[in-house]
ZARO-547238 format. One line per field, with one value per residue (C-alpha): residue number from 0; x, y, z. Coordinates in nm, 3 decimals. Layout:
<atoms>
i <- [NUM,...]
c1 <- [X,...]
c2 <- [Y,...]
c3 <- [Z,...]
</atoms>
This chain:
<atoms>
i <- [0,1,2,3,4,5,6,7,8,9,10,11,12,13,14,15,16,17,18,19,20,21,22,23,24,25,26,27,28,29,30,31,32,33,34,35,36,37,38,39,40,41,42,43,44,45,46,47,48,49,50,51,52,53,54,55,56,57,58,59,60,61,62,63,64,65,66,67,68,69,70,71,72,73,74,75,76,77,78,79,80,81,82]
c1 <- [1.594,1.978,2.249,2.308,1.923,1.792,1.396,1.096,0.865,0.551,0.268,-0.078,-0.191,-0.524,-0.297,-0.073,-0.200,-0.484,-0.648,-0.446,-0.098,0.167,0.337,0.496,0.683,0.382,0.097,-0.232,-0.344,0.055,0.198,0.492,0.805,1.099,1.426,1.537,1.910,1.964,2.287,2.435,2.391,2.699,2.874,2.817,2.617,2.758,2.485,2.616,2.473,2.362,2.129,2.019,1.902,1.728,1.531,1.410,1.342,1.143,0.961,0.889,1.118,1.335,1.687,1.882,2.221,2.410,2.548,2.386,2.486,2.320,2.034,2.026,2.007,1.740,1.532,1.561,1.426,1.156,1.051,1.059,0.849,0.579,0.475]
c2 <- [-1.022,-1.092,-0.969,-0.592,-0.527,-0.234,-0.200,0.104,0.004,0.127,0.118,0.302,0.502,0.273,-0.019,0.186,0.423,0.562,0.878,0.872,1.102,0.939,1.202,1.548,1.301,1.106,1.323,1.131,0.984,0.952,0.643,0.450,0.437,0.187,0.187,-0.184,-0.334,-0.689,-0.762,-1.091,-1.247,-1.205,-1.520,-1.384,-1.135,-0.964,-0.889,-0.624,-0.532,-0.215,-0.386,-0.649,-0.375,-0.165,-0.493,-0.547,-0.219,-0.212,-0.456,-0.333,-0.577,-0.423,-0.507,-0.453,-0.250,-0.360,-0.655,-0.649,-1.016,-1.131,-0.912,-0.987,-1.395,-1.332,-1.133,-1.406,-1.677,-1.451,-1.388,-1.751,-1.854,-1.605,-1.733]
c3 <- [-2.934,-2.955,-2.705,-2.764,-2.917,-2.801,-2.837,-2.747,-2.496,-2.466,-2.265,-2.332,-2.055,-2.034,-1.909,-1.708,-1.432,-1.656,-1.541,-1.230,-1.214,-1.010,-0.785,-0.960,-1.272,-1.388,-1.552,-1.545,-1.883,-1.993,-2.169,-2.026,-2.241,-2.153,-2.365,-2.310,-2.428,-2.373,-2.224,-2.132,-1.793,-1.571,-1.442,-1.115,-0.932,-0.631,-0.395,-0.146,0.216,0.073,-0.205,0.058,0.315,-0.032,-0.059,0.273,0.357,-0.014,0.120,0.469,0.638,0.933,0.952,1.252,1.183,1.465,1.321,0.976,0.845,1.157,1.144,0.761,0.855,1.137,0.903,0.650,0.901,1.019,0.619,0.572,0.872,0.805,0.452]
</atoms>
């Protein structure tokens, strides 16, 4: 696919969630459909502290908010040592 190309990706329900509903928004036996557009990779991606905190929260890692830079570093060390 070339940059700027758009595709519809459809996943049949049997390969998605099957006969199980997912909350109120995805009923049972629903196909999953995504519209995807290919964009150029940015030269640099800035990571905001909010985005980093959301990443840790999504992965079940607690981040101390008192000093976000220090806590993020200690969390990274903790995460690496647990591997």
